[in-house]
N, C-alpha and C positions, 0 to 999 in steps of 0.2 A: 504494500500500500504506500502510495506516495505521501510525502509529508503534507502537501496541500489537501489531499483527500482526507487525511486524518483530521485536520483542523476543520474542514467542512463538516464532517460527521460529528465532531466534538461540539461545534457551535449549534448544530441542529438538535443534538441530544440535549444540550443545556437549555435551548429554547423550549423544547417539549417538556422537560422536567419543570422548568420555571412556570410554564403555562398551567400545568397540573397543580403545582404548589400555590399558584395565585388563586385558583378556584377554591382550594382548601383554606387559604387565608381568608377569603370572603365568608366561608362558613364559620370560621372562628370569630371573625369580626362581628357577625350577627349575634354571637353569644357573649360579647365583651362590651363593656361600657368604656369606649375609647373614642376620642375625636378622630374623624376620618382623615384629617390632615396628617396625623402621625404616620399611619401606614403608607400614605401617598408620599410623604417626605422621605421615608426609608426607601421606598421603591425607586423614586427618581434620583435620589442622592447616590445610592449604591449603583444604579445603572449608569449614571453620568461618570462616577469615579472609575468604574471598571471599563467604561468606554475610553476614557483618557489613558488608562494603563495598558490596554490591549489594542489600541487603535492601529498601531503599526502592523501587528500580527493579523488582525482582522481584515484590514484592507488588502492583504495579499490573497485572501480567500474570497471575500465578497467585496463588491464595490459600493462606495457611498457611505458618507458619515451618518445620514439620517437612518439608513437601514442598520448600520452598526449600532447607533445609539438605541434604537428601538429594540434590537435584539438583546442588548445588554440590560435594558430595563426589564424586558420580559423574562430574561433568564436569571441573571445575578440579582437584580432588584427584587424579583419575585421570591427567590430563595431566601434573601435576607429578610424580607417582609414576613414570610412564613415562619422562619426561625424565631423572629421577634414575637409574633402573635402566639406561636405554639408554646414557647417557653413561658409566657405569661399565663396561658390557658391551662396547661397541664401541670405546672408547678405552682400550687397555691397553698395558702396557709391552712386549709382544711377546716377553718372556722366558718360555719354557715351563719349568715346574717339574714334574717327574714324581714321583708318589707311588705306591707299591704298598700297597694297602689290602685287608684281609680283608672278605669279604662277611658281613654280619650277618644278612641275611634275604633270601629269594627268594620271589617271587610272580609274578602275571601280571595284566594288565588286558585288557579287551575290545579287539579290533582295530579297532573303529569301525563306522560304518554300512556294512552290507553285508558286513562281514568279522568279525562277532562271534565266529565259530569260530576265527579266527586270532588267538589271544591273544598279546599282546606280553609277553615276559618282563621283569620288573623286579627290581632288587636294591636293597637298602638298605645304605648304608655309613655309617661314622662317621669324620669328619675334624675334628680340633681342636674337639670339642664340638658339631659340627653333624651331624645325621642327615639324609642326603640320599638321595633316591630317583633311581635311574638307569634309564631306559627303553631297551630294546633293540628291534631289529626282530624280527618273527616268525621270519625265517630264522635268527636266532641263538639260537633256543630251546634247541637241543641244547647249544651251547657254554656257555650260561648254566647249564644243569642240571648239567654236570660241573665247572664252575669253582668255585674256592674263594677266588679273589682277583681284584682289578681293578687295572689300571694306568690311572692318571688323570693327564692333563696339564692343568696350571692356568696361567693368566695372572693377573697382578695388574692389576685395573682401575684407572682413573685416580683413582677416589675411594677406593681402598684395599681394596676387597672382591675376593676371589679369584673368578675365573670359570673354569668348566669348558670346556676347549678340546676335548679328545677323551678317550674312555675305551674300554677293551677288557678283556674278562675272560680269565683264564687259570688253569691249574692250578698 
């Protein structure tokens, strides 16, 4: 295998891995009380720095600074963002703090491929300046419709951001 082919495959693999980890980062973000600008800042800062560090190598395999920068954002930036979010999410203090919050808004989303008619109920809550969407199972639709409050259990992540452990609606 030629050296150039190796680097082409390496960058494609990193882009694919970064894209998968970016999706997982969004899932963790939905369960964490963190301002959106923090993961975005990590994503773009890491992507820009790795672009500067590997610009010479990358331009021998692919052409263009814009393509190079976007590849680094979606690979290295996504990896850094996932690591940041996962460390905070999975390593927490283990002390559950329970809050009872009012429901600000109710809605529903599609149930997914093959189950579009089974819409999942969602609610929106406000907690210390954060607006957060909580998704429930289709089977809980009736409970969500009659509920006016939600009981939410939180953990404090190792990086200081609160993480949603469990939540349940009630009247």
